[in-house]
C-alpha positions as a Markdown table, in Angstrom:
| # | Residue | x | y | z |
|---|---|---|---|---|
| 1 | Unk | 0.0 | 0.0 | 0.0 |
| 2 | Unk | 1.3 | 3.4 | -1.0 |
| 3 | Unk | 0.6 | 6.7 | 0.8 |
| 4 | Unk | 0.6 | 10.4 | 0.0 |
| 5 | Unk | 1.0 | 13.3 | 2.4 |
| 6 | Unk | -1.6 | 16.0 | 1.8 |
| 7 | Unk | -0.6 | 19.4 | 3.3 |
| 8 | Unk | -3.3 | 22.0 | 3.5 |
| 9 | Unk | -2.8 | 25.6 | 4.7 |
| 10 | Unk | -6.2 | 26.7 | 5.8 |
| 11 | Unk | -7.9 | 29.7 | 7.4 |
| 12 | Unk | -8.5 | 28.7 | 11.0 |
| 13 | Unk | -12.2 | 29.3 | 10.6 |
| 14 | Unk | -12.3 | 26.6 | 7.8 |
| 15 | Unk | -10.2 | 24.0 | 9.5 |
| 16 | Unk | -13.1 | 21.9 | 10.9 |
| 17 | Unk | -14.9 | 22.0 | 7.6 |
| 18 | Unk | -11.7 | 20.8 | 5.8 |
| 19 | Unk | -11.2 | 18.0 | 8.3 |
| 20 | Unk | -14.8 | 16.8 | 8.0 |
| 21 | Unk | -14.6 | 16.8 | 4.2 |
| 22 | Unk | -11.3 | 14.9 | 4.3 |
| 23 | Unk | -12.7 | 12.3 | 6.6 |
| 24 | Unk | -15.9 | 11.9 | 4.5 |
| 25 | Unk | -13.6 | 11.4 | 1.4 |
| 26 | Unk | -11.6 | 8.6 | 3.1 |
| 27 | Unk | -8.9 | 10.2 | 5.3 |
| 28 | Unk | -8.4 | 8.1 | 8.5 |
| 29 | Unk | -6.6 | 10.7 | 10.6 |
| 30 | Unk | -5.0 | 14.1 | 10.6 |
| 31 | Unk | -2.5 | 16.4 | 12.4 |
| 32 | Unk | -3.3 | 20.1 | 12.8 |
| 33 | Unk | -0.6 | 22.6 | 13.5 |
| 34 | Unk | -2.0 | 25.9 | 14.7 |
| 35 | Unk | -0.8 | 29.5 | 14.1 |
| 36 | Unk | 0.9 | 29.0 | 10.8 |
| 37 | Unk | 1.6 | 32.2 | 8.8 |
| 38 | Unk | 1.9 | 32.7 | 5.1 |
| 39 | Unk | 1.9 | 35.3 | 2.4 |
| 40 | Unk | 0.5 | 35.1 | -1.1 |
| 41 | Unk | 0.8 | 37.2 | -4.2 |
| 42 | Unk | -0.5 | 40.3 | -2.4 |
| 43 | Unk | 1.2 | 41.3 | 0.8 |
| 44 | Unk | -0.9 | 41.5 | 4.0 |
| 45 | Unk | -2.5 | 44.8 | 4.7 |
| 46 | Unk | -1.1 | 46.9 | 7.6 |
| 47 | Unk | -2.7 | 49.4 | 9.9 |
| 48 | Unk | -0.4 | 51.8 | 11.7 |
| 49 | Unk | 2.5 | 49.4 | 11.2 |
| 50 | Unk | 0.6 | 46.3 | 12.5 |
| 51 | Unk | 0.0 | 43.5 | 10.0 |
| 52 | Unk | -3.6 | 42.4 | 9.6 |
| 53 | Unk | -3.7 | 38.8 | 8.6 |
| 54 | Unk | -6.0 | 35.9 | 9.2 |
| 55 | Unk | -4.8 | 33.0 | 11.3 |
| 56 | Unk | -4.0 | 29.8 | 9.5 |
| 57 | Unk | -3.7 | 26.2 | 10.4 |
| 58 | Unk | -1.5 | 23.5 | 8.7 |
| 59 | Unk | -3.4 | 20.3 | 8.2 |
| 60 | Unk | -1.3 | 17.1 | 7.6 |
| 61 | Unk | -3.1 | 14.0 | 6.2 |
| 62 | Unk | -1.3 | 10.8 | 5.3 |
| 63 | Unk | -3.7 | 9.1 | 2.9 |
| 64 | Unk | -3.7 | 6.1 | 0.6 |
| 65 | Unk | -2.7 | 7.1 | -2.9 |
| 66 | Unk | -5.9 | 5.9 | -4.6 |
| 67 | Unk | -8.0 | 8.2 | -2.4 |
| 68 | Unk | -5.6 | 11.2 | -2.4 |
| 69 | Unk | -6.9 | 13.1 | -5.4 |
| 70 | Unk | -10.5 | 12.9 | -4.2 |
| 71 | Unk | -9.5 | 14.0 | -0.7 |
| 72 | Unk | -7.5 | 16.9 | -2.2 |
| 73 | Unk | -10.5 | 18.1 | -4.2 |
| 74 | Unk | -12.9 | 17.8 | -1.3 |
| 75 | Unk | -10.5 | 19.9 | 0.9 |
| 76 | Unk | -10.3 | 22.6 | -1.8 |
| 77 | Unk | -14.1 | 22.7 | -2.0 |
| 78 | Unk | -14.6 | 22.8 | 1.8 |
| 79 | Unk | -11.9 | 25.5 | 2.2 |
| 80 | Unk | -13.2 | 27.6 | -0.7 |
| 81 | Unk | -9.6 | 27.7 | -2.1 |
| 82 | Unk | -10.6 | 28.4 | -5.7 |
| 83 | Unk | -13.6 | 30.6 | -4.9 |
| 84 | Unk | -11.9 | 33.2 | -2.7 |
| 85 | Unk | -8.2 | 34.3 | -3.2 |
| 86 | Unk | -6.0 | 33.9 | -0.1 |
| 87 | Unk | -8.2 | 31.3 | 1.7 |
| 88 | Unk | -5.7 | 28.5 | 1.5 |
| 89 | Unk | -3.8 | 26.0 | -0.6 |
| 90 | Unk | -3.3 | 22.2 | -0.5 |
| 91 | Unk | -0.8 | 19.9 | -2.2 |
| 92 | Unk | 0.3 | 16.3 | -2.0 |
| 93 | Unk | 3.7 | 14.6 | -1.7 |
| 94 | Unk | 4.8 | 11.0 | -2.1 |
| 95 | Unk | 5.7 | 9.2 | 1.0 |
| 96 | Unk | 8.6 | 6.8 | 0.6 |
| 97 | Unk | 8.2 | 4.9 | 3.8 |
| 98 | Unk | 6.2 | 5.1 | 7.1 |
| 99 | Unk | 5.9 | 3.2 | 10.4 |
| 100 | Unk | 3.1 | 3.2 | 12.9 |
| 101 | Unk | 0.3 | 2.9 | 10.3 |
| 102 | Unk | -0.6 | -0.8 | 10.5 |
| 103 | Unk | -4.0 | 0.0 | 12.1 |
| 104 | Unk | -4.8 | 2.4 | 9.2 |
| 105 | Unk | -3.7 | -0.2 | 6.6 |
| 106 | Unk | -6.2 | -2.7 | 8.0 |
| 107 | Unk | -9.0 | -0.2 | 7.8 |
| 108 | Unk | -8.0 | 1.1 | 4.3 |
| 109 | Unk | -7.6 | -2.3 | 2.8 |
| 110 | Unk | -11.3 | -2.9 | 2.7 |
| 111 | Unk | -12.0 | 0.6 | 1.4 |
| 112 | Unk | -9.4 | 0.3 | -1.4 |
| 113 | Unk | -10.8 | -3.1 | -2.5 |
| 114 | Unk | -14.2 | -1.6 | -2.9 |
| 115 | Unk | -12.8 | 1.4 | -4.9 |
| 116 | Unk | -10.8 | -0.8 | -7.3 |
């Protein structure tokens, strides 16, 4: 079984919706890192020298490769990434090796068999 790592940088107000969408699409777990900061094409607005920026969370999801594209698309929909500029991004990376995931493999084996 092969895995992908989906990394999503999400407005903190959308984190729960993104996690719920990922789980409904087949993700079996996640890690959320709070208080991430980023900058897009346009720099953040300032007010008297103070930067006004929305809080972001980094969501990490290790998912089975056959489910990864669907999960990525559901995250984008839930987070409104393509509808509103600056709301977040998500991307996936190949995972070469992982340990501590045997319980997820047992759960995913049935799901993948149904998908294929």
